[in-house]
C-alpha positions as CSV (number, residue, x, y, z in Angstrom):
1,X,0.0,0.0,0.0
2,X,2.8,2.4,1.0
3,X,4.5,1.8,-2.3
4,X,1.2,2.5,-4.1
5,X,0.8,5.8,-2.4
6,X,4.4,6.8,-3.2
7,X,3.9,6.0,-6.8
8,X,0.6,8.0,-6.9
9,X,2.3,11.0,-5.3
10,X,5.2,10.7,-7.7
11,X,2.9,10.6,-10.7
12,X,0.9,13.6,-9.4
13,X,4.2,15.6,-9.0
14,X,5.3,14.7,-12.5
15,X,2.0,15.9,-13.9
16,X,2.4,19.3,-12.2
17,X,3.5,21.9,-14.7
18,X,6.7,23.9,-14.3
19,X,4.6,27.1,-14.0
20,X,2.5,25.6,-11.2
21,X,5.7,24.5,-9.4
22,X,7.2,27.9,-9.6
23,X,4.0,29.5,-8.4
24,X,4.0,27.2,-5.4
25,X,7.7,28.1,-4.8
26,X,6.9,31.8,-4.8
27,X,3.9,31.3,-2.5
28,X,6.1,29.5,0.0
29,X,8.7,32.2,-0.1
30,X,6.1,35.0,0.3
31,X,5.6,34.2,4.0
32,X,9.2,35.3,4.6
33,X,9.7,37.9,1.9
34,X,12.9,39.8,2.8
35,X,11.3,42.9,1.1
36,X,9.8,43.6,4.6
37,X,13.3,44.7,5.7
38,X,13.5,47.2,2.8
39,X,10.1,48.5,3.7
40,X,11.2,49.1,7.3
41,X,14.3,50.9,6.0
42,X,12.2,52.9,3.5
43,X,9.8,54.1,6.2
44,X,12.7,55.1,8.4
45,X,14.3,57.1,5.6
46,X,11.0,58.8,4.8
47,X,10.6,60.1,8.3
48,X,14.3,60.8,9.2
49,X,15.8,64.3,8.9
50,X,18.8,63.9,6.5
51,X,20.9,65.7,4.0
52,X,22.4,69.2,4.0
53,X,19.0,70.7,4.9
54,X,18.5,68.2,7.7
55,X,14.9,67.6,6.6
56,X,12.6,64.6,6.2
57,X,10.6,63.6,3.1
58,X,7.3,63.9,4.9
59,X,6.4,67.0,2.8
60,X,7.2,65.2,-0.5
61,X,4.4,65.4,-3.1
62,X,4.2,62.2,-5.0
63,X,1.2,63.2,-6.9
64,X,-1.7,63.2,-4.4
65,X,-0.5,66.0,-2.1
66,X,2.4,66.7,0.3
67,X,3.1,63.7,2.5
68,X,0.5,61.4,0.9
69,X,1.8,57.9,0.2
70,X,-1.3,55.7,0.1
71,X,-2.5,55.3,-3.5
72,X,0.3,57.2,-5.2
73,X,2.1,54.2,-6.6
74,X,-0.8,53.0,-8.7
75,X,-1.0,56.4,-10.4
76,X,2.7,56.7,-11.3
77,X,4.3,57.7,-13.6
78,X,2.4,61.0,-14.0
79,X,3.0,64.7,-14.9
80,X,4.3,67.1,-12.2
81,X,4.0,70.8,-12.8
82,X,6.9,71.9,-10.6
83,X,9.4,69.9,-12.7
84,X,7.4,70.1,-15.9
85,X,8.1,66.4,-16.4
86,X,6.4,63.1,-16.3
87,X,8.1,61.2,-13.5
88,X,8.0,57.7,-12.1
89,X,8.2,56.9,-8.4
90,X,12.0,56.8,-8.3
91,X,12.7,60.0,-10.3
92,X,10.1,61.8,-8.1
93,X,11.8,60.6,-4.9
94,X,15.1,61.9,-6.3
95,X,13.4,65.3,-6.9
96,X,12.1,65.4,-3.3
97,X,15.5,64.3,-1.9
98,X,17.1,67.2,-3.8
99,X,14.6,70.0,-3.1
100,X,13.6,69.0,0.5
101,X,16.9,67.5,1.8
102,X,19.5,69.1,-0.4
103,X,20.9,65.7,-1.5
104,X,22.7,65.9,-4.9
105,X,20.7,63.9,-7.5
106,X,24.0,62.8,-9.0
107,X,24.5,60.6,-5.9
108,X,21.6,58.5,-7.2
109,X,21.7,59.0,-10.9
110,X,25.5,58.2,-11.1
111,X,25.4,55.7,-8.3
112,X,25.5,51.9,-8.3
113,X,22.7,49.4,-7.6
114,X,22.5,48.4,-4.0
115,X,24.8,51.1,-2.8
116,X,24.7,54.6,-1.3
117,X,21.8,57.0,-2.0
118,X,20.6,54.8,-4.9
119,X,20.0,52.0,-2.4
120,X,18.1,54.4,-0.2
121,X,15.8,55.2,-3.1
122,X,15.2,51.5,-3.6
123,X,14.2,51.2,0.1
124,X,12.0,54.3,-0.1
125,X,10.3,53.1,-3.4
126,X,9.6,49.7,-1.8
127,X,7.9,51.3,1.3
128,X,6.0,53.9,-0.7
129,X,4.8,51.2,-3.2
130,X,3.7,48.9,-0.4
131,X,1.3,51.5,0.8
132,X,-0.8,50.8,-2.3
133,X,-0.7,47.0,-2.2
134,X,-3.9,45.6,-3.5
135,X,-5.0,48.9,-5.1
136,X,-5.7,48.9,-8.8
137,X,-3.5,50.7,-11.3
138,X,-5.1,53.7,-13.0
139,X,-2.5,56.0,-14.4
140,X,-3.6,59.5,-15.4
141,X,-3.5,60.4,-19.1
142,X,-5.2,63.8,-18.9
143,X,-2.0,65.9,-19.4
144,X,-0.6,66.2,-23.0
145,X,2.9,65.2,-21.7
146,X,1.4,62.0,-20.2
147,X,0.0,61.0,-23.5
148,X,3.2,61.9,-25.3
149,X,5.1,59.7,-22.8
150,X,2.7,56.8,-23.5
151,X,3.4,57.0,-27.2
152,X,7.1,57.3,-26.7
153,X,7.1,54.3,-24.4
154,X,5.1,52.3,-26.9
155,X,7.7,53.1,-29.6
156,X,10.5,52.1,-27.3
157,X,8.7,48.9,-26.4
158,X,8.6,47.7,-30.0
159,X,11.9,49.2,-31.1
160,X,14.3,46.5,-32.3
161,X,18.1,46.8,-32.0
162,X,21.3,45.6,-30.4
163,X,23.4,42.7,-31.6
164,X,20.5,40.3,-31.1
165,X,17.9,42.5,-32.9
166,X,15.7,42.4,-29.8
167,X,12.9,44.6,-28.6
168,X,11.0,44.5,-25.3
169,X,8.2,43.1,-27.4
170,X,10.3,40.1,-28.5
171,X,9.9,38.6,-25.0
172,X,6.8,40.5,-23.8
173,X,4.7,41.2,-26.8
174,X,2.9,37.8,-27.3
175,X,1.3,35.1,-25.2
176,X,3.1,31.8,-24.3
177,X,6.6,33.2,-24.3
178,X,9.1,31.9,-21.8
179,X,12.8,32.1,-20.8
180,X,14.4,29.0,-19.3
181,X,11.6,27.6,-17.0
182,X,9.6,30.8,-16.5
183,X,6.6,32.1,-18.4
184,X,7.0,35.7,-19.6
185,X,4.2,38.1,-19.0
186,X,2.7,39.9,-22.0
187,X,3.1,43.6,-21.2
188,X,0.8,45.1,-23.8
189,X,-2.3,44.8,-21.6
190,X,-3.9,43.5,-18.4
191,X,-3.7,40.7,-17.1
192,X,-0.1,40.4,-18.4
193,X,0.9,43.7,-16.9
194,X,-0.7,42.7,-13.7
195,X,2.1,40.2,-13.0
196,X,4.8,42.3,-14.9
197,X,4.6,46.0,-14.3
198,X,2.4,45.6,-11.2
199,X,4.9,43.4,-9.5
200,X,7.9,45.6,-9.1
201,X,9.7,46.5,-6.7
202,X,10.4,42.8,-6.0
203,X,13.0,40.9,-4.0
204,X,15.2,38.8,-6.3
205,X,16.0,35.5,-4.6
206,X,18.6,34.6,-7.2
207,X,20.9,37.5,-6.3
208,X,19.5,38.5,-2.9
209,X,18.7,42.0,-3.9
210,X,15.6,44.3,-4.0
211,X,14.9,45.5,-7.5
212,X,12.8,48.5,-8.5
213,X,11.3,49.0,-12.0
214,X,14.3,51.1,-12.9
215,X,16.6,48.2,-12.0
216,X,14.3,45.8,-13.9
217,X,14.4,47.9,-17.1
218,X,18.1,48.4,-16.8
219,X,18.7,44.7,-16.8
220,X,16.2,44.1,-19.7
221,X,18.3,46.5,-21.8
222,X,21.5,44.6,-20.7
223,X,20.0,41.3,-21.8
224,X,19.0,42.9,-25.2
225,X,22.6,44.0,-25.6
226,X,21.5,47.7,-25.7
227,X,23.5,50.5,-24.2
228,X,22.7,51.0,-20.5
229,X,19.9,53.6,-20.1
230,X,20.4,56.4,-17.7
231,X,18.9,56.0,-14.3
232,X,15.4,57.6,-14.4
233,X,16.0,58.7,-17.9
234,X,13.0,59.9,-20.0
235,X,12.9,56.7,-22.0
236,X,12.7,54.5,-18.9
237,X,10.0,56.7,-17.5
238,X,8.1,56.5,-20.8
239,X,8.3,52.7,-20.8
240,X,6.8,52.8,-17.3
241,X,4.0,55.0,-18.6
242,X,3.3,52.6,-21.4
243,X,3.2,49.5,-19.2
244,X,1.5,51.3,-16.4
245,X,-1.4,52.5,-18.5
246,X,-1.7,49.0,-20.0
247,X,-1.9,47.6,-16.5
248,X,-5.1,49.6,-15.8
249,X,-7.3,47.6,-13.4
250,X,-4.6,45.3,-12.2
251,X,-4.0,45.1,-8.5
252,X,-0.6,46.1,-7.2
253,X,1.2,43.1,-5.8
254,X,4.3,44.9,-4.5
255,X,6.5,44.3,-2.8
256,X,6.7,41.0,-4.6
257,X,9.2,38.2,-4.6
258,X,10.8,36.8,-7.7
259,X,13.1,33.8,-8.5
């Protein structure tokens, strides 16, 4: 009998798809997502007086008023009149760190992933994004620059280039694409963007780091053999607008955990 049960269990396991196994793996990891540590650090950084001006970020306007963090993530990137730019969460945090705290934006823009002020932005973005967990994406498109950014992001998404003649759409423009063992989300609409755009920042188990959307896009360009895009550059923000608008109605899952 014991042998029979063992065989049945083995057969059931073999019948489980790779996708189901990976989903179960992620679910098990979710209970102990190290992203919680980045959230704690981000909240501390938000409230702590820092920089040459010895000020906190609690008066930072992320789109819904000074100091408001709940709900802002699912409406970013968006247009900001004070900078006359469309900004994503990370570029907006850099603006607030500069104007409120006096921190030089170059410390972030020219920094390295996981180090210094860029690491602080990662923690801040993780905490701010977590305040909107479960809320549905609904990026504004009322300002002309927001609509221009969407069209620019769309062109960038489908632009082929590099030594591999790749585009973002090569991996994320059709259903049933996969890399190694993982299914790749289709990022031209919801529900695909609900597990793609809507799931960053995320903790990467494979390298033990917290990745933001800027980090995710940077690595996608690396894999396409494109030149590295500037941190929070207009093209990366425009890609965020394109994917974010396409994710309309998807619930934010951040901070997520990835392989």
